[in-house]
C-alpha positions in Angstrom: 12.2 12.1 1.1 14.5 8.9 1.9 14.6 5.5 3.9 14.7 5.9 7.6 18.3 5.3 8.6 17.4 4.1 12.1 16.9 0.8 13.7 14.5 -1.7 12.5 11.4 -1.2 13.8 9.0 -3.6 12.1 10.2 -6.6 10.1 7.7 -9.3 8.5 9.5 -12.5 7.5 7.6 -14.3 4.9 3.6 -13.8 6.4 1.9 -15.8 4.4 -2.2 -15.9 5.6 -4.9 -18.5 4.3 -8.3 -18.1 4.4 -9.4 -21.7 3.3 -7.7 -22.4 -0.3 -7.7 -18.3 -0.7 -4.5 -16.5 -0.4 -4.9 -13.6 1.1 -1.6 -12.7 1.7 1.8 -14.4 0.2 5.4 -14.7 1.7 5.2 -10.9 2.9 9.1 -9.5 3.4 9.4 -5.9 4.9 10.8 -3.5 6.8 10.0 -0.3 8.7 12.9 1.7 10.6 12.6 4.0 13.1 11.9 8.0 11.4 10.7 6.8 8.1 7.0 6.5 6.5 6.4 3.5 4.8 3.2 2.9 2.6 1.4 -0.1 1.8 -0.6 0.8 -1.4 -2.7 -1.2 -3.6 -6.7 -1.7 -4.6 -9.6 -2.7 -2.2 -9.2 -6.4 -1.3 -5.3 -6.2 -2.5 -4.5 -7.9 1.3 -3.3 -4.6 2.9 -5.7 -5.0 6.1 -4.7 -8.4 6.5 -1.3 -7.9 6.8 -1.7 -5.0 8.8 -3.5 -7.0 11.7 -0.7 -10.3 11.4 1.9 -7.2 12.0 -0.2 -6.2 15.1 -0.7 -9.8 16.0 -4.5 -9.7 16.0 -4.7 -12.5 13.5 -1.9 -15.7 13.3 -0.2 -16.0 10.1 -0.4 -19.2 8.3 3.4 -19.1 8.3 5.8 -16.6 8.8 6.9 -14.2 11.7 6.8 -11.0 12.9 9.5 -9.1 14.9 9.0 -5.7 16.6 11.8 -3.6 18.1 13.8 -6.7 17.1 11.5 -9.1 19.5 9.7 -11.4 17.6 5.7 -10.9 18.4 3.9 -13.2 20.3 0.8 -13.6 21.9 2.1 -12.4 25.1 3.7 -9.6 23.8 1.5 -7.3 25.3 4.8 -5.0 26.3 5.9 -4.7 22.8 2.2 -3.3 21.7 2.0 -0.6 23.9 4.9 0.9 22.1 2.2 1.0 19.0 -0.5 3.4 18.1 -3.1 1.8 16.2 -6.0 3.8 13.7 -7.9 0.9 11.9 -10.1 1.9 8.7 -13.2 1.2 11.2 -13.3 2.3 14.2 -14.5 0.7 17.0 -15.4 2.7 19.3 -16.9 3.2 22.5 -20.2 4.8 21.7 -21.8 5.4 25.3 -18.8 7.4 26.8 -18.3 10.9 26.2 -15.1 11.7 24.5 -13.2 12.9 27.5 -14.4 9.5 29.2 -13.4 7.5 26.3 -9.9 9.4 26.0 -9.2 9.3 29.9 -10.0 5.5 29.8 -7.3 4.5 27.2 -4.5 7.0 28.9 -5.4 5.0 32.2 -5.0 2.0 30.2 -1.8 3.1 29.2 -0.5 4.6 32.2 -0.3 7.9 30.5 1.8 10.8 32.8 -0.4 13.7 33.2 -3.5 12.4 31.1 -5.4 15.5 31.5 -2.4 17.5 29.9 -2.3 15.1 26.9 -5.9 14.7 26.2 -6.1 18.6 26.3 -3.7 19.0 23.9 -4.4 16.4 21.4 -8.3 17.3 21.5 -7.0 21.3 20.8 -4.3 20.0 17.7 -7.1 18.2 16.5 -10.1 20.6 16.9 -12.0 18.3 18.8 -11.6 20.6 22.2 -15.4 21.7 21.8 -16.8 18.5 21.7 -15.0 16.8 24.9 -18.6 16.5 26.6 -20.1 15.1 23.8 -21.0 11.3 23.4 -18.6 9.2 21.3 -21.8 8.0 19.5 -22.5 11.2 18.1 -19.9 12.1 16.3 -19.1 12.7 12.3 -17.4 9.9 10.9 -14.8 12.0 10.3 -14.5 13.4 13.9 -14.7 9.2 15.0 -11.6 9.0 12.7 -9.7 12.1 14.7 -10.8 10.5 17.8 -9.2 7.3 17.1 -5.9 8.9 16.0 -6.1 10.9 19.3 -6.4 7.9 21.3 -3.5 6.4 18.8 -1.1 9.3 19.9 -1.9 10.1 23.3 0.6 7.6 25.0 3.1 8.6 22.4 3.8 5.2 20.7 7.0 4.0 18.7 5.4 2.7 16.0 2.1 3.9 14.4 0.3 1.5 12.1 -2.4 3.2 10.5 -5.4 1.5 8.0 -7.0 4.3 5.8 -6.0 7.1 8.3 -7.6 9.9 6.3 -10.7 8.1 5.4 -13.7 9.9 5.8 -12.2 13.3 6.4 -12.7 16.9 4.6 -10.0 18.4 2.7 -8.7 20.6 5.6 -8.9 17.4 8.2 -6.7 15.2 5.2 -4.1 18.2 5.1 -4.4 18.4 9.6 -3.8 14.7 9.6 -0.8 14.5 6.9 1.0 17.5 8.8 0.8 15.4 11.9 2.1 12.5 10.3 5.1 14.1 8.9 5.7 15.6 12.4 5.6 12.0 14.2 8.3 11.0 11.8 10.5 14.0 12.1 10.5 12.7 15.8 12.1 9.6 14.8 8.3 7.4 15.1 8.1 4.6 12.7 5.3 4.7 10.4 3.0 2.5 8.4 0.6 3.1 6.9 -2.0 1.5 4.2 -4.2 3.5 1.5 -5.7 3.4 -2.0 -5.4 6.9 -1.9 -2.3 7.9 -4.0 -2.1 11.2 -3.0 -1.8 10.3 0.4 1.2 8.1 -0.2 2.8 10.4 -2.8 2.9 13.2 -0.3 3.5 11.0 2.9 5.8 8.4 2.0 9.4 7.7 2.3 9.0 4.4 0.9 5.9 2.5 -0.9 5.2 -1.0 -1.2 3.1 -2.1 -4.0 0.6 -4.9 -2.5 -1.5 -6.9 -5.4 -3.4 -9.9 -4.8 -1.7 -10.7 -1.6 2.1 -10.4 -3.1 4.5 -7.3 -2.8 5.3 -6.8 -5.8 7.7 -4.0 -5.5 9.2 -1.3 -3.3 10.9 1.6 -2.8 11.0 5.0 -2.9 9.4 7.1 -6.0 12.4 7.0 -8.5 12.7 3.2 -7.8 9.0 2.6 -8.3 8.9 4.2 -11.6 12.2 2.5 -12.6 10.1 -0.9 -11.6 7.2 0.1 -13.9 9.7 1.1 -16.7 8.6 4.7 -16.6 11.3 7.1 -17.6 12.2 10.7 -16.7 12.5 13.6 -18.4 15.0 16.3 -17.6 13.9 19.8 -18.9 16.8 22.3 -19.2 16.7 25.7 -19.9 20.1 27.2 -22.3 21.0 30.7 -22.7 21.5 29.1 -26.5 21.1 25.5 -28.1 24.5 24.7 -29.5 24.8 21.4 -32.2 27.7 20.6 -30.0 25.8 20.1 -27.2 22.9 17.9 -28.3 25.7 15.7 -30.0 27.7 15.5 -26.3 24.0 14.1 -24.5 23.0 11.8 -27.0 27.0 10.3 -26.6 25.7 10.0 -22.7 24.3 6.3 -21.9 22.1 7.5 -19.4 20.3 9.4 -22.4 17.8 8.0 -24.2 16.6 10.8 -26.6 16.6 14.6 -26.6 14.6 17.3 -28.1 15.2 21.3 -28.5 11.8 23.5 -28.6 13.0 27.5 -28.2 16.5 27.1 -25.9 14.8 24.4 -24.1 16.0 21.1 -24.1 13.7 18.2 -22.8 15.8 15.1 -21.9 14.6 11.7 -21.7 16.6 9.4 -19.1 16.1 6.7 -16.8 17.6 7.5 -14.0 17.7 11.0 -13.4 19.5 11.0 -9.6 22.4 8.8 -11.3 22.1 10.9 -14.4 21.8 14.9 -13.3 25.2 15.5 -13.0 26.6 13.8 -16.3 23.9 15.7 -17.8 25.2 18.9 -16.4 28.8 18.0 -17.1 28.2 17.1 -20.7 26.2 20.6 -21.4 29.0 22.9 -20.1 31.7 20.8 -21.4 30.2 21.3 -24.6 29.9 25.2 -24.4 26.5 25.1 -23.1 25.1 27.7 -20.3 22.8 26.1 -18.0 20.1 29.0 -16.4 17.6 26.1 -15.1 17.3 22.1 -14.8 14.4 20.4 -13.6 12.9 17.0 -13.5 9.6 15.6 -14.8 9.1 12.1 -13.2 6.2 9.7 -13.8 3.3 10.1 -11.2 2.6 7.3 -8.6 -0.5 6.5 -10.6 1.0 6.0 -13.9 3.5 3.7 -11.8 1.2 1.5 -9.7 -1.1 1.2 -12.9 1.8 0.1 -14.7 3.6 -2.7 -12.0 -0.4 -3.9 -10.9 -1.6 -4.2 -15.3 1.7 -5.9 -15.6 1.1 -8.4 -12.7 -2.8 -9.1 -14.0 -0.9 -9.7 -17.3 1.6 -12.6 -16.3 -0.9 -14.3 -14.0 -2.8 -14.3 -16.9 -0.8 -15.5 -19.3 0.3 -17.9 -16.8 -3.0 -19.5 -16.4 -3.0 -19.5 -20.0 -0.3 -21.9 -20.6 -1.7 -24.4 -18.0 
């Protein structure tokens, strides 16, 4: 996956939010492009929801500003907000309405063309068609989560902002929502979502921003996060036979940190797999080696996340000791 090449849809410029003396979000800068899935990852209390609410204009930042589709978000920016679909972690639904009435209400609010067709399509897609006449208040938590997603998609928004979109869903529904998010990305939508579920982030996101104690510690794709965490990547190369000249050639390459031999297989440790694969391949073939297969094994998102956040905690603790 790669960063979206489209226009900047969301831009946060120095967003900061205080609640009394508590700083919930500090100097947040980020951009999300059309055709990109950007994930905000962080533990509970990291500031993810506060950041999303500021991007939506629901919470006023203490300082900084938000740009949506190149325009500054203001209290009167209803036209901009109509281009956004939102799913919050905790759904505030109109429980006395039926599922159909609820969706029809929002379809009218957003002037959705062919609203009956759109409602029917999404109810069928997310397997809620059999519950169209049920009251919203009678739905399970997982069904309410899917209903909120339908409401967010009903008016075909250009930007989706999703706070814990798979919360409370079973395994089948989680996979269904993941596929739906990926499909919307392919249609050119910008998608910003927050989660503490690492598998969601690792499988969906083009770029990840790690938020911790209100600060954006690092952002980038998986390889960039692993590099920021100091996590090296292992390249496994299966050879027809391992020649001493091949090992010697690899050890002369600046990108190679370690070479281990195991049954005609080399385990090569490098810090930047994407940049070093061609160098490794060329070094092997130039030394007379015959490559049968080559694959990379990078660190997991969990390893990178824990390393980055733990390093931040240690830095903060050292700073307090020095005071």
